[in-house]
C-alpha positions as CSV (number, residue, x, y, z in Angstrom):
1,M,131.6,119.1,157.2
2,H,128.3,120.7,156.4
3,T,128.8,119.6,152.7
4,W,129.2,116.0,153.7
5,V,126.1,116.1,155.9
6,L,124.1,117.6,153.0
7,Y,125.4,114.9,150.6
8,A,124.4,112.2,153.2
9,G,121.0,113.7,153.6
10,L,120.4,113.8,149.9
11,L,121.6,110.2,149.5
12,A,119.2,109.1,152.3
13,V,116.3,110.8,150.6
14,F,117.2,109.2,147.3
15,V,117.4,105.7,148.9
16,G,114.1,106.3,150.6
17,I,112.4,107.3,147.4
18,V,113.8,104.3,145.5
19,G,112.6,102.0,148.3
20,V,109.1,103.4,148.3
21,V,108.8,103.1,144.5
22,S,110.2,99.6,144.5
23,T,107.7,98.6,147.2
24,M,104.9,100.1,145.1
25,F,105.9,98.1,142.0
26,V,106.4,94.9,143.9
27,G,103.0,95.4,145.6
28,A,101.4,96.1,142.2
29,E,103.0,93.1,140.7
30,R,101.9,90.9,143.5
31,A,98.4,92.3,143.3
32,G,98.4,91.6,139.6
33,V,99.5,88.0,140.1
34,A,96.8,87.7,142.8
35,R,94.1,89.0,140.5
36,S,95.2,86.6,137.7
37,L,95.2,83.6,140.1
38,A,91.8,84.7,141.3
39,A,90.5,85.0,137.7
40,V,91.8,81.5,137.0
41,E,90.1,80.1,140.1
42,A,86.9,81.8,139.2
43,I,87.0,80.3,135.7
44,K,87.5,76.9,137.2
45,V,84.5,77.1,139.5
46,A,82.3,78.9,137.0
47,P,79.3,77.1,135.5
48,D,79.8,75.1,132.3
49,S,77.8,77.6,130.2
50,M,80.1,80.5,131.3
51,R,83.2,78.4,130.5
52,Q,81.9,77.5,127.1
53,E,81.1,81.2,126.4
54,L,84.7,82.2,127.4
55,E,86.2,79.4,125.3
56,K,84.6,80.8,122.1
57,P,86.8,82.9,119.7
58,F,87.0,86.6,120.2
59,N,85.1,87.2,117.0
60,E,82.1,85.2,118.2
61,R,82.1,86.8,121.6
62,V,82.8,90.5,120.8
63,T,83.2,91.3,117.1
64,G,80.1,89.5,115.9
65,P,77.6,91.0,118.4
66,F,79.1,94.4,117.9
67,L,78.7,94.2,114.1
68,Q,75.1,93.0,114.6
69,R,74.4,96.0,116.8
70,L,75.9,98.3,114.2
71,T,73.8,96.6,111.5
72,A,70.6,97.2,113.6
73,W,71.5,100.9,113.9
74,G,72.2,101.0,110.1
75,R,68.8,99.6,109.3
76,R,67.1,102.0,111.7
77,F,68.7,105.1,110.3
78,T,68.6,104.3,106.5
79,P,65.6,104.3,104.1
80,D,63.6,101.1,103.5
81,D,64.9,100.7,100.0
82,Q,68.5,101.0,101.0
83,A,69.0,97.3,101.1
84,A,67.8,96.9,97.5
85,R,70.2,99.6,96.3
86,L,73.1,98.0,98.2
87,R,72.2,94.6,96.8
88,R,72.4,96.2,93.3
89,K,75.7,97.8,94.1
90,L,77.1,94.5,95.4
91,D,76.0,92.7,92.2
92,L,77.7,95.3,90.0
93,A,80.9,95.0,92.2
94,G,80.9,91.2,91.7
95,N,79.7,90.3,95.2
96,P,83.1,90.6,97.0
97,E,83.8,87.8,99.4
98,R,82.1,88.0,102.8
99,W,80.3,91.2,101.8
100,D,76.6,91.5,102.1
101,T,74.0,94.2,102.9
102,D,74.3,93.7,106.6
103,R,78.1,94.0,106.6
104,V,77.9,97.2,104.4
105,L,75.4,98.8,106.8
106,A,77.6,97.8,109.8
107,F,80.7,99.3,108.1
108,K,78.7,102.5,107.3
109,M,77.8,102.9,111.0
110,L,81.3,102.1,112.1
111,G,82.8,104.6,109.7
112,L,80.3,107.2,110.9
113,L,81.2,106.6,114.6
114,I,85.0,106.5,114.1
115,G,85.1,109.4,111.7
116,G,82.8,111.6,113.7
117,V,84.5,111.0,117.0
118,T,88.1,111.3,115.6
119,G,87.2,114.4,113.6
120,F,85.6,116.0,116.7
121,L,88.2,115.1,119.4
122,V,91.5,115.8,117.6
123,P,90.8,119.5,116.8
124,L,89.1,119.8,120.3
125,L,92.4,118.9,121.9
126,F,93.9,122.1,120.4
127,G,91.0,124.1,121.8
128,N,89.3,124.9,118.5
129,V,85.6,124.1,118.8
130,L,84.6,125.4,115.3
131,W,87.2,123.1,113.5
132,A,86.1,120.3,115.8
133,L,82.5,120.6,114.6
134,A,83.6,120.9,110.9
135,F,86.0,118.0,111.0
136,G,83.5,115.9,113.0
137,V,80.8,116.3,110.4
138,G,83.1,115.9,107.5
139,L,84.9,112.8,108.6
140,G,81.6,111.3,109.9
141,A,80.1,111.8,106.4
142,L,83.2,110.4,104.8
143,G,83.0,107.3,107.0
144,L,79.3,106.9,106.3
145,F,79.7,107.0,102.6
146,G,83.1,105.3,102.5
147,P,81.6,101.8,101.8
148,N,79.5,103.2,99.0
149,L,82.6,104.7,97.4
150,F,84.4,101.4,97.8
151,L,81.6,99.5,96.0
152,Y,81.4,102.1,93.3
153,Q,85.1,101.8,92.6
154,K,84.9,98.0,92.6
155,A,82.0,98.1,90.2
156,Y,83.7,100.6,87.9
157,D,86.9,98.5,87.7
158,R,84.9,95.3,87.1
159,S,82.9,96.9,84.3
160,A,86.0,98.3,82.7
161,R,87.6,94.9,82.8
162,I,84.5,93.2,81.3
163,T,84.5,95.7,78.5
164,R,88.2,95.0,77.7
165,E,87.8,91.2,77.8
166,L,84.5,90.9,75.9
167,P,85.9,91.2,72.3
168,D,88.5,88.5,72.9
169,A,85.9,86.2,74.6
170,L,83.5,86.6,71.6
171,D,86.3,85.8,69.2
172,L,87.0,82.6,71.1
173,L,83.3,81.9,71.2
174,V,83.0,82.3,67.5
175,I,85.9,79.9,66.8
176,S,84.4,77.3,69.2
177,V,81.0,77.5,67.6
178,E,82.4,77.3,64.0
179,S,84.5,74.3,64.9
180,G,81.3,72.3,65.7
181,L,80.6,72.9,69.4
182,G,77.2,73.9,70.6
183,F,76.6,77.3,72.2
184,D,76.6,75.9,75.8
185,A,79.8,73.9,75.2
186,A,81.5,76.9,73.5
187,L,80.5,79.1,76.5
188,S,82.0,76.5,78.8
189,Q,85.2,76.4,76.7
190,V,85.5,80.2,76.9
191,A,84.9,80.2,80.7
192,R,87.5,77.6,81.3
193,N,90.2,79.2,79.1
194,T,89.8,82.8,80.3
195,E,90.0,84.5,83.7
196,G,88.4,87.5,85.2
197,P,84.8,88.7,86.0
198,L,83.5,87.8,82.5
199,A,84.6,84.2,82.9
200,E,83.0,84.1,86.3
201,E,79.7,85.4,84.9
202,F,79.8,82.8,82.1
203,F,80.4,80.0,84.7
204,R,77.4,81.3,86.7
205,V,75.2,81.2,83.5
206,L,76.2,77.6,82.9
207,Q,75.5,76.7,86.5
208,E,72.0,78.3,86.4
209,M,71.3,76.4,83.1
210,Q,72.4,73.1,84.8
211,L,70.0,73.8,87.6
212,G,67.1,74.0,85.2
213,T,67.0,77.7,84.2
214,G,66.4,78.3,80.5
215,R,69.1,79.8,78.4
216,S,67.3,83.0,77.8
217,D,66.5,83.5,81.4
218,A,70.0,82.8,82.5
219,M,71.3,85.3,79.9
220,R,68.8,87.9,81.0
221,A,69.9,87.4,84.6
222,L,73.5,88.1,83.4
223,A,72.4,91.3,81.8
224,D,70.7,92.4,85.1
225,R,73.9,91.8,87.1
226,T,76.0,94.2,84.9
227,D,75.9,97.6,83.5
228,V,78.2,97.1,80.6
229,T,76.4,98.3,77.4
230,D,78.3,96.0,75.1
231,L,77.6,92.9,77.1
232,R,73.9,93.8,77.4
233,G,73.7,94.3,73.7
234,F,75.3,91.0,73.0
235,I,72.9,89.2,75.4
236,T,69.9,90.9,73.8
237,S,71.1,89.7,70.3
238,M,71.6,86.1,71.6
239,V,68.1,86.1,73.3
240,Q,66.5,87.3,70.1
241,A,68.4,84.8,68.0
242,D,67.3,82.0,70.3
243,A,63.7,83.2,70.2
244,F,63.4,83.6,66.4
245,G,65.6,80.6,65.4
246,I,68.4,82.6,63.8
247,P,71.7,80.7,63.4
248,I,73.8,81.5,66.4
249,A,77.1,81.4,64.5
250,N,76.1,84.3,62.2
251,V,75.0,86.4,65.2
252,L,78.2,85.6,67.1
253,R,80.3,86.6,64.0
254,I,78.5,89.9,63.6
255,Q,78.7,90.7,67.3
256,A,82.4,89.8,67.4
257,R,83.1,92.2,64.5
258,E,81.1,95.0,66.1
259,M,83.0,94.5,69.4
260,R,86.4,94.8,67.7
261,I,85.2,98.0,65.9
262,R,84.1,99.4,69.2
263,R,87.3,98.5,70.9
264,S,89.2,100.4,68.2
265,Q,86.9,103.4,68.6
266,R,87.5,103.4,72.3
267,A,91.2,103.3,71.8
268,E,91.1,106.2,69.4
269,E,88.9,108.1,71.8
270,S,91.3,107.5,74.7
271,A,94.2,108.7,72.5
272,Q,92.4,111.9,71.6
273,K,91.8,112.6,75.3
274,V,95.6,112.5,76.1
275,P,96.4,116.1,75.0
276,V,93.6,117.5,77.1
277,K,94.6,115.4,80.2
278,I,98.2,116.4,79.9
279,L,97.5,120.1,79.5
280,F,97.2,121.0,83.2
281,P,100.3,119.0,84.3
282,L,102.2,120.6,81.5
283,I,101.2,124.1,82.4
284,F,101.5,123.9,86.2
285,C,104.3,121.4,86.6
286,I,106.5,120.9,83.6
287,M,106.6,124.5,82.1
288,P,107.6,126.2,85.4
289,T,110.4,123.8,85.9
290,L,111.7,124.4,82.4
291,F,111.5,128.2,82.9
292,I,113.5,127.8,86.1
293,V,116.2,125.6,84.5
294,I,116.5,127.7,81.3
295,M,116.0,131.2,82.6
296,G,117.5,130.7,86.1
297,P,121.2,131.0,85.2
298,A,120.5,134.0,82.9
299,A,118.5,135.8,85.7
300,I,121.4,135.1,88.2
301,Q,123.9,136.6,85.8
302,M,121.8,139.7,85.2
303,I,121.3,140.2,88.9
304,Q,125.1,139.9,89.4
305,S,125.8,142.3,86.5
306,F,123.4,145.0,87.7
307,S,124.5,144.7,91.3
308,S,128.1,145.5,90.4
309,F,127.3,149.0,89.3
């Protein structure tokens, strides 16, 4: 009898708890619906300027002002010549789409904020203040200099690709000039029939010449936008040939031959670096594995033989 009374009491308590929780959820849902309806009504009766502001995309209402604030902070905490250095890095990287100095400064401040806060809070959750300070400073510095590392890598890859494509482009340029085309027409032919950063730079040179810039000035501007030694030497030779009236076909032929020789020398240099680069993986990765595979069975047999005595 007492057992049934106990079960009935527990069932009554369970039903009561379920009823209270259900009432709370229903009340919260009704309150949420009421708040949503109130917000809709508030938007309907709001002024036109407020409705127009709310109808704007999220990027214009939130992301854009936030990036502008970060850019202002970046300009405040960076040296005065930082913008010029960033402009130079962007030119070497090929001016990636939608990247400018303001966006780079905003990303630097955003990386500093996210990296510093994340690096400080995560170790702090485990109760380690010293690691929190160390990770906060380290990740903050990484976030601050992360955009610079990205631009450096983009510039390095772009320069390496220009260096690889330049000999073939000069060969095509020589063929075009020797077939009777002028230098401008030959440059346009090379730009149309090739792809990559070198073709983009040749297109830009042609556009600047169409806008009224002299050939020498346009070529010098190309040299200023890159740090490739071979391309700068080629541009210097072309500017001097144009200034002294030297036939361009002869200069192009000599430059193309030199570029092919330099490409062969770079290939030989890379081949000679392979033994040095493979030395450490061979010592620390491949050789221990070979020792384990070859000497392992013998070691096991020796251990079994000696353990039998």
